[in-house]
C-alpha positions, 0 to 999 in steps of 0.5 A: 886206799880202801875203807875201812870199819872199826867198832867196838870199845876195845882198844883200836890203835893197833888195827888203825896203824895196820889199815892205813895207808900213806898219804894220810891225815889222822884226827886225833890228840893222845896215845894214837896221834903218838904211836902215828907220829912214832909210825911215820916219822915223815908224817907232819904235826898239824897244830891248830894254835900255829897253823892256818889255812884257807877255804876254797870258794869253789861250790862244793867248797862252800856248800860243805863250808855251810853243811860243816857249821850248821852240823855243829849243834845248829842244824835243825831241820827248821826253814830258818836254818836251811836258808841260812845254810843256803845262803851262808853258800850263796854268800861265800861263792866266789867272793873274794872278800876275806871270810871275817869282812864278808856282811851283807843286809842283816834286814833279811832273815836269811842273811842275818842267820846266816851272818849270825852263823859266822859271827859265832865262828868269828867268837873263837880266836883259834878259828878266827886266826886260822880261817883268816890268818895268812895260810902258812900250811901244807897238806900235801903228805901225811898230816897227823891233826892234833885237835885236843877237845878238852883244850879246844871245846866241842865247837872248836874241834868239831870245825876245825877236825871237820874243815881239816877232812876237806883239805886233805885229799889222802886217806883219811883216818878218824878214831872219833868218827861219832864226833866228826863224822856227818852225812857229807861225808859219805863221799869219802866212802865212795873215794875209797878212803876213809878208815873210821872207828866207832865204840857203838853205831848209834853214835852216827846218824842212821843215813851215816850209819847205813853208809859206813855199814857198807863198807867190806873191811869190818872189824868188830871187838867187844862191841855192846849187846845191840850192836851185836844183835844187829850186826850178825848179818855181816859177818859170821863172828860179830863178837870177834870179826876174822881181823880182830882188834885184840 
């Protein structure tokens, strides 16, 4: 496996297929998922309406879970949010209580904040079923996860997609990197198992943007003018790249 970065407004499907190695997880719901299913007929299709999985309660898993929830639109750098995120991880770590039954002293502001985040999670019938019903999905091998943002809504799609990334140990393919990726995913780059596509660089927060630009295998096509000027230092041909998307 190795990392790949695709930037620009051109259709990236063919390049994604060419740069993907098995086993992989693809997050998409549309033509890219359809072409991957045809190219990799043995891949398993993940359907959020039918398939459930559990979140491990070890230190790394609960920290990532808390960061995902607070990165879904509630990640402001305030004391309340930082305390809530930290407390949520503590509530989950090594706790055998089912996720939707975890409780605590809501008179404590940090605990109230953390439990409130879980309460918001359970407002979604899809997320509640996926995370609390009996697991029935195996993440071994290649997986095509059809996450329909139009149907699920941005909150559900973001949480579900980023949790799926944490479940799979193979090559992670994210055609909508600006929507799903957060700084915690820089670990995928260190592990050489991320393929990310962007329309433009500003889709990513600065720290993550700098991390993805360390990826050696870059593919540029139909760049926005500002991105073309910025990326000139990364290739001799920023408008096209030695391995064009077109």
